[in-house]
N, C-alpha and C positions, 0 to 999 in steps of 0.2 A: 368516384362513388361506386357503390356496390349494392346489388339487390340481395336480400336474404329474408327469410320468413319473419325474423324478429324485427328487422328495420324497415322493410318495405323500400320503395324508391325506384330509381331508374339509374342504370349504369351509363355513365357518360365520360368522355375525355374532356378535360378542362386545361388545355395547354397555356402556358405563359399568362396565367390569370391572377387576379387579385380578389380578395374577399371584400365584402361590403359591410357597412354598419347601417342597418335599416331600423329607423326609429318611427314610431307612430306619427302620422297615419300611413306611412309606407309599409308594405307587406313583403317579406321575403318569399319568393316563389320557387327557388332552387337553392339547395345547399350542398356542401361538400360531403357530408356523410360521416359515419363513425370510424371508417377505416382509412381515411385520408388525413393528410396534415395540411392545414389545421383542421381539427375535428369539428364537424357540424356547424360550419360557418356559411352564411349566405353568400352565394355567388351571383344571384340575380334577384332583383326586387322591383316592385311596381309602386307608383305613387299616384293615387287618384286625387285630383284637385277638388277639395270640398267646396270651393267657390265657383265651380263650373256651372254655367246657367242651365245646361241640359245634362241629364243623366248619361253617363258613358263618355262624356267629353272631358278633355283636360287631363289625360293620363301620361305618365312618363314611365318607361321601363329602363332600368340600368342593368348592364351585364358586365361582369368583371373581365371577360375575355371574348371578343368576337372571333378570335382565332379558332374557336371550337366549331365554327361554321365554314371554315376554309375547306377546299376540296381535299386537302391532306388529312383532315380529321373528321369530315362529315360522315364517312362510311364506318368509322370506328365506333364500337359499342352501340349506343342508341342515340347518338347526337342528332341524327336526321329527324327523330320523333319530336325533338324540341322546337323544330321550325313550325 
């Protein structure tokens, strides 16, 4: 992914990853961006469980590659800011 004035965003390295299909009520929280392939695809999403008894409980986060947090990639681009 890449930062530019037109696109906004955060530069990060996403090695060996997969894109996600996020459908309501899930929300994509991180995407591949306009200069990567595939274009503008979700790579991380969250799902808030609407049946949770207390607000803020019952959430799931899916990430297409946890390898982006390995020591080898953590210091590259802005990966550390995603933690």
